[in-house]
C-alpha positions as CSV (number, residue, x, y, z in Angstrom):
1,M,-11.4,6.8,16.1
2,T,-8.5,7.0,17.7
3,T,-4.8,7.3,15.9
4,E,-3.9,3.9,17.1
5,L,-6.9,2.1,16.1
6,T,-6.3,3.9,12.3
7,L,-2.9,2.8,12.4
8,I,-3.5,-1.0,12.9
9,S,-6.4,-0.7,10.7
10,A,-3.9,0.3,7.9
11,F,-0.9,-2.0,9.3
12,L,-3.5,-5.0,9.0
13,A,-4.9,-3.3,5.5
14,G,-1.4,-4.2,4.1
15,L,-0.5,-7.3,5.6
16,L,-3.7,-9.0,4.6
17,G,-3.8,-7.1,1.1
18,S,0.1,-8.1,0.6
19,V,-1.3,-11.5,-0.9
20,H,-1.6,-9.1,-3.9
21,C,1.9,-7.9,-3.5
22,I,3.4,-11.1,-4.5
23,G,1.4,-10.7,-7.9
24,M,2.3,-7.4,-8.4
25,C,6.0,-7.0,-7.7
26,G,7.4,-10.8,-7.9
27,G,8.9,-9.3,-11.6
28,I,10.2,-6.7,-9.8
29,V,11.9,-8.7,-7.4
30,G,13.3,-10.4,-9.5
31,A,14.5,-7.8,-11.7
32,L,16.0,-6.5,-8.6
33,T,18.3,-9.6,-7.9
34,M,19.3,-10.8,-11.6
35,G,21.9,-8.5,-12.1
36,L,23.9,-9.7,-8.5
37,P,25.9,-12.6,-8.6
38,D,25.0,-16.4,-7.7
39,N,26.8,-16.4,-4.4
40,I,24.5,-13.5,-3.3
41,R,21.3,-14.5,-5.1
42,Q,21.1,-18.2,-3.7
43,S,22.4,-16.5,-0.1
44,Y,19.5,-15.1,1.6
45,F,21.1,-13.5,3.9
46,R,23.4,-12.0,1.4
47,L,20.3,-10.9,-0.2
48,L,18.6,-9.4,2.5
49,P,20.5,-5.9,2.4
50,Y,19.1,-5.8,-1.2
51,L,15.7,-6.6,-0.2
52,L,15.7,-4.5,3.0
53,T,16.8,-1.3,1.1
54,Y,14.7,-2.0,-2.0
55,N,11.7,-2.0,0.6
56,I,13.1,0.9,2.4
57,G,12.9,3.1,-0.6
58,R,9.4,1.6,-1.7
59,I,8.1,2.4,2.0
60,S,9.6,5.8,1.7
61,S,7.5,6.6,-1.4
62,Y,4.6,5.6,0.5
63,I,5.2,8.0,3.5
64,L,5.7,10.9,1.1
65,A,2.6,10.2,-1.0
66,G,0.5,9.7,2.4
67,I,1.7,13.0,3.8
68,L,1.0,14.6,0.1
69,M,-2.7,12.9,0.8
70,G,-3.3,14.0,4.4
71,F,-2.2,17.6,3.6
72,L,-4.4,17.8,0.5
73,G,-7.5,15.9,2.9
74,T,-6.2,19.5,5.3
75,Q,-6.9,22.1,2.7
76,F,-9.8,20.1,1.2
77,S,-11.4,19.6,5.0
78,E,-11.6,23.3,5.1
79,W,-13.6,24.0,1.5
80,L,-16.7,21.7,2.2
81,P,-19.3,23.6,3.6
82,F,-20.1,21.2,6.3
83,D,-20.0,21.5,10.1
84,N,-17.9,17.8,10.5
85,P,-15.9,17.7,7.4
86,G,-13.9,15.2,9.0
87,M,-16.9,12.8,9.2
88,I,-17.3,13.0,5.2
89,A,-13.6,12.0,5.0
90,K,-13.9,8.9,7.1
91,W,-17.1,7.7,5.1
92,V,-15.0,7.9,2.0
93,S,-12.2,6.2,3.5
94,G,-14.4,3.6,4.8
95,I,-16.3,2.8,1.5
96,F,-13.2,2.6,-0.3
97,M,-11.9,0.6,2.3
98,I,-14.5,-2.0,1.3
99,A,-13.7,-1.5,-2.5
100,L,-10.2,-2.1,-1.7
101,G,-11.3,-5.6,0.1
102,L,-13.4,-6.3,-2.9
103,Y,-10.6,-6.1,-5.2
104,I,-8.2,-8.1,-3.0
105,G,-11.3,-10.6,-3.3
106,A,-11.6,-10.5,-6.7
107,W,-15.0,-9.9,-6.2
108,W,-15.2,-6.3,-8.0
109,Q,-12.1,-4.5,-9.6
110,F,-13.2,-1.1,-9.2
111,L,-9.7,0.2,-8.4
112,T,-8.2,-1.0,-11.5
113,I,-9.6,2.5,-12.9
114,L,-7.5,4.3,-10.4
115,E,-4.5,1.9,-11.9
116,K,-5.2,2.6,-15.2
117,A,-5.5,6.6,-14.4
118,G,-2.2,6.4,-12.1
119,S,-0.1,4.2,-15.1
120,Y,-0.5,7.9,-16.9
121,L,2.2,9.5,-14.1
122,W,4.0,5.9,-14.2
123,R,4.9,6.2,-17.7
124,K,6.8,9.4,-16.8
125,I,8.6,7.9,-13.8
126,E,9.5,4.4,-14.6
127,P,12.3,5.5,-17.1
128,L,14.0,6.9,-13.4
129,G,13.8,3.4,-12.5
130,R,16.2,1.5,-15.6
131,R,19.3,3.8,-14.0
132,F,19.1,1.9,-11.3
133,M,19.1,-1.5,-13.4
134,P,21.2,-3.7,-12.9
135,V,21.0,-3.2,-9.3
136,K,24.5,-3.8,-8.1
137,N,24.5,-2.6,-4.6
138,P,22.1,-1.9,-2.1
139,L,22.5,1.9,-2.6
140,Q,21.1,0.9,-6.0
141,A,18.1,-0.9,-4.6
142,L,17.4,1.8,-3.0
143,G,17.0,3.9,-5.6
144,L,14.7,1.0,-7.6
145,G,12.9,0.9,-4.5
146,L,12.4,4.9,-4.5
147,V,11.2,5.0,-8.4
148,W,9.3,1.7,-8.2
149,G,6.8,2.8,-4.5
150,W,5.1,4.8,-7.6
151,L,4.0,1.9,-9.6
152,P,0.2,2.0,-10.0
153,C,-1.5,-0.2,-7.6
154,G,-4.9,-0.3,-6.3
155,L,-3.9,-1.6,-3.0
156,V,-1.8,1.4,-2.3
157,Y,-4.5,3.5,-3.8
158,G,-6.9,2.1,-1.5
159,I,-4.9,3.1,1.9
160,L,-3.9,6.7,0.5
161,F,-7.5,7.4,0.3
162,F,-7.7,6.6,4.1
163,S,-4.6,9.0,4.5
164,L,-6.8,11.3,2.8
165,S,-9.5,11.3,5.9
166,S,-6.7,11.8,8.3
167,N,-6.8,15.6,8.0
168,S,-2.8,15.8,8.7
169,A,0.1,15.5,6.7
170,W,1.9,13.7,9.4
171,H,-0.7,11.1,10.3
172,G,-1.5,10.7,6.7
173,G,2.6,9.6,6.4
174,L,2.4,7.7,9.5
175,L,-0.9,5.6,7.7
176,M,1.3,4.8,4.8
177,L,4.3,3.6,7.5
178,A,2.0,1.1,8.9
179,F,0.9,-0.1,5.5
180,G,3.7,-0.4,4.2
181,L,5.4,-1.8,7.3
182,G,2.2,-4.5,6.9
183,T,3.5,-5.3,3.5
184,L,6.9,-5.9,4.6
185,P,6.9,-9.6,5.8
186,M,5.8,-10.8,3.1
187,L,7.8,-9.1,0.4
188,L,11.1,-9.7,2.5
189,T,10.6,-13.7,2.4
190,M,9.4,-13.1,-1.3
191,G,13.7,-14.4,-2.2
192,A,13.2,-17.3,0.1
193,T,10.1,-18.8,-0.5
194,A,8.7,-17.2,-4.1
195,Q,7.8,-20.1,-5.7
196,W,6.0,-21.3,-2.9
197,L,4.1,-18.2,-2.2
198,M,3.0,-17.3,-5.3
199,H,1.1,-21.3,-5.5
200,Y,-0.1,-20.5,-2.1
201,I,-1.8,-17.0,-3.1
202,Q,-3.1,-18.2,-6.2
203,K,-5.8,-20.1,-4.4
204,L,-9.1,-17.8,-4.6
205,I,-10.0,-19.0,-1.0
206,V,-6.4,-17.1,0.3
207,R,-7.5,-13.4,-1.8
208,R,-10.7,-13.6,-0.4
209,M,-10.6,-14.4,3.1
210,A,-7.8,-11.6,3.2
211,G,-10.4,-8.9,1.3
212,A,-13.0,-10.1,3.3
213,M,-11.1,-9.1,6.4
214,I,-10.3,-5.4,4.5
215,I,-13.9,-5.4,3.9
216,L,-14.7,-5.6,7.5
217,F,-11.9,-2.7,8.7
218,G,-13.9,-0.8,5.9
219,L,-17.2,-1.4,7.8
220,F,-15.6,-0.7,11.2
221,I,-14.6,2.7,10.2
222,L,-18.1,3.6,8.7
223,F,-19.6,2.7,11.8
224,A,-16.9,4.3,13.9
225,S,-17.4,7.9,11.8
226,H,-21.3,7.8,13.2
227,P,-21.7,8.1,16.7
228,A,-24.6,5.8,18.6
229,G,-27.1,7.6,19.2
230,G,-25.4,11.0,17.6
231,S,-27.5,13.5,15.9
232,C,-26.4,16.0,12.7
233,H,-26.9,20.0,13.1
């Protein structure tokens, strides 16, 4: 797989998987805006700087996590007793992408196990977020986003395993940046259209269409990881 294709896959996974983000992050955005004056909350253009800085913080946390996972993938590949450890890592990533699609489509909730595991770390981090609330200025929104970017989420964890296969800290960070940018359109429109979006994504068919697309990405990763006519030595 080329770098461009993996980045496109991460972006589309974020874009399609962001139907899940509304359910996870809707309450956070509500908490972000509740301390703001009415004249800001009732004007999307005045609210936009707060939403932007919050999401910049959130995506920055994703990038840091991607860099760490990419670095770990590099170290892990050196320990594997295989001629092509990168191929093994890509297979793992493809499988996790398929699991992610099954999770988004509500067919199989395996990734909730990872969410529960991540909740231990989250209990240590979450009190830091309270220091930025109620949000009174965009800088506080940025701090809140930096903290809430570590919220346990099966969608994020699925892409982090994708980053693990990159065998590069730099590429792992880029993958999470692409994923974060994919989630941005949905989360930026929440302030103006939250009610309509919540009604829309509650439809199972919407989640399953998004999940099916992500499964296709996972299958692509698996087949792209196995060269046609190639042989293992």
